[in-house]
One Martini backbone bead per residue (centre of mass of N, CA, C, O) as a GRO file, in nm:
protein
   79
    1MET     BB    1  -0.671  -7.218  -0.876
    2GLU     BB    2  -0.447  -7.057  -1.018
    3ARG     BB    3  -0.115  -7.067  -1.054
    4THR     BB    4  -0.039  -6.787  -0.943
    5ASN     BB    5  -0.199  -6.818  -0.679
    6THR     BB    6  -0.040  -7.061  -0.573
    7GLU     BB    7   0.233  -6.920  -0.562
    8LEU     BB    8   0.149  -6.698  -0.366
    9LEU     BB    9   0.057  -6.879  -0.137
   10ASN     BB   10   0.330  -7.020  -0.098
   11LYS     BB   11   0.487  -6.761  -0.024
   12ILE     BB   12   0.321  -6.684   0.222
   13GLN     BB   13   0.373  -6.945   0.378
   14SER     BB   14   0.681  -6.906   0.387
   15VAL     BB   15   0.685  -6.637   0.542
   16LEU     BB   16   0.531  -6.737   0.786
   17ALA     BB   17   0.730  -6.959   0.867
   18GLN     BB   18   0.967  -6.769   0.908
   19ALA     BB   19   0.841  -6.582   1.126
   20LEU     BB   20   0.747  -6.844   1.319
   21LYS     BB   21   0.935  -7.088   1.309
   22VAL     BB   22   0.815  -7.298   1.094
   23GLU     BB   23   0.682  -7.518   0.901
   24VAL     BB   24   0.533  -7.494   0.598
   25THR     BB   25   0.343  -7.750   0.652
   26ASP     BB   26   0.192  -7.592   0.900
   27ILE     BB   27   0.076  -7.415   0.668
   28SER     BB   28  -0.240  -7.296   0.586
   29PRO     BB   29  -0.510  -7.131   0.449
   30GLU     BB   30  -0.641  -7.143   0.763
   31THR     BB   31  -0.443  -6.987   0.899
   32ALA     BB   32  -0.422  -6.810   1.222
   33PHE     BB   33  -0.427  -6.615   1.463
   34GLY     BB   34  -0.312  -6.825   1.735
   35ASP     BB   35  -0.219  -7.112   1.621
   36PHE     BB   36   0.047  -6.996   1.736
   37PRO     BB   37   0.231  -6.884   1.993
   38GLN     BB   38   0.415  -6.691   1.799
   39TRP     BB   39   0.129  -6.561   1.704
   40ASP     BB   40   0.160  -6.275   1.822
   41SER     BB   41   0.218  -5.950   1.844
   42LEU     BB   42   0.521  -5.979   1.775
   43GLY     BB   43   0.494  -6.182   1.539
   44HIS     BB   44   0.312  -5.996   1.371
   45MET     BB   45   0.518  -5.770   1.320
   46GLU     BB   46   0.727  -5.945   1.178
   47LEU     BB   47   0.540  -6.031   0.950
   48MET     BB   48   0.480  -5.748   0.833
   49ILE     BB   49   0.771  -5.684   0.754
   50LEU     BB   50   0.811  -5.925   0.563
   51LEU     BB   51   0.581  -5.856   0.368
   52GLU     BB   52   0.691  -5.587   0.275
   53GLU     BB   53   0.961  -5.699   0.166
   54GLN     BB   54   0.856  -5.940  -0.025
   55PHE     BB   55   0.593  -5.760  -0.171
   56GLY     BB   56   0.578  -5.439  -0.161
   57VAL     BB   57   0.382  -5.366   0.071
   58GLU     BB   58   0.157  -5.174   0.245
   59ILE     BB   59   0.140  -5.144   0.610
   60ASN     BB   60  -0.091  -5.031   0.821
   61ALA     BB   61  -0.265  -4.995   1.106
   62ASP     BB   62  -0.529  -5.108   0.983
   63THR     BB   63  -0.411  -5.362   0.841
   64ILE     BB   64  -0.284  -5.518   1.074
   65THR     BB   65  -0.575  -5.601   1.200
   66GLU     BB   66  -0.659  -5.773   0.928
   67LEU     BB   67  -0.388  -5.963   0.912
   68VAL     BB   68  -0.506  -6.278   1.057
   69SER     BB   69  -0.462  -6.445   0.782
   70VAL     BB   70  -0.392  -6.601   0.502
   71GLN     BB   71  -0.632  -6.492   0.344
   72ALA     BB   72  -0.594  -6.188   0.408
   73ILE     BB   73  -0.309  -6.169   0.299
   74TYR     BB   74  -0.367  -6.260   0.015
   75GLU     BB   75  -0.570  -6.035  -0.059
   76HIS     BB   76  -0.373  -5.800  -0.015
   77VAL     BB   77  -0.145  -5.887  -0.210
   78ALA     BB   78  -0.326  -5.936  -0.468
   79GLY     BB   79  -0.457  -5.636  -0.459
   0.00000   0.00000   0.00000
């Protein structure tokens, strides 16, 4: 992974940790919806709002259901 991609991944992991109120070290590239009790439907909506704010990306109803892992979020933000 090139440097820019690693920085983006780190920022996504940081946003996820903030939204779920966990340590950033608990978030890996393999982390997915349901891995933490707080990543439920309510936690997911909070995460989507933070992603929009932090990365300036639009997340619509279709996208919300697809962004259920660090990898999927990364691909959406990077794309």
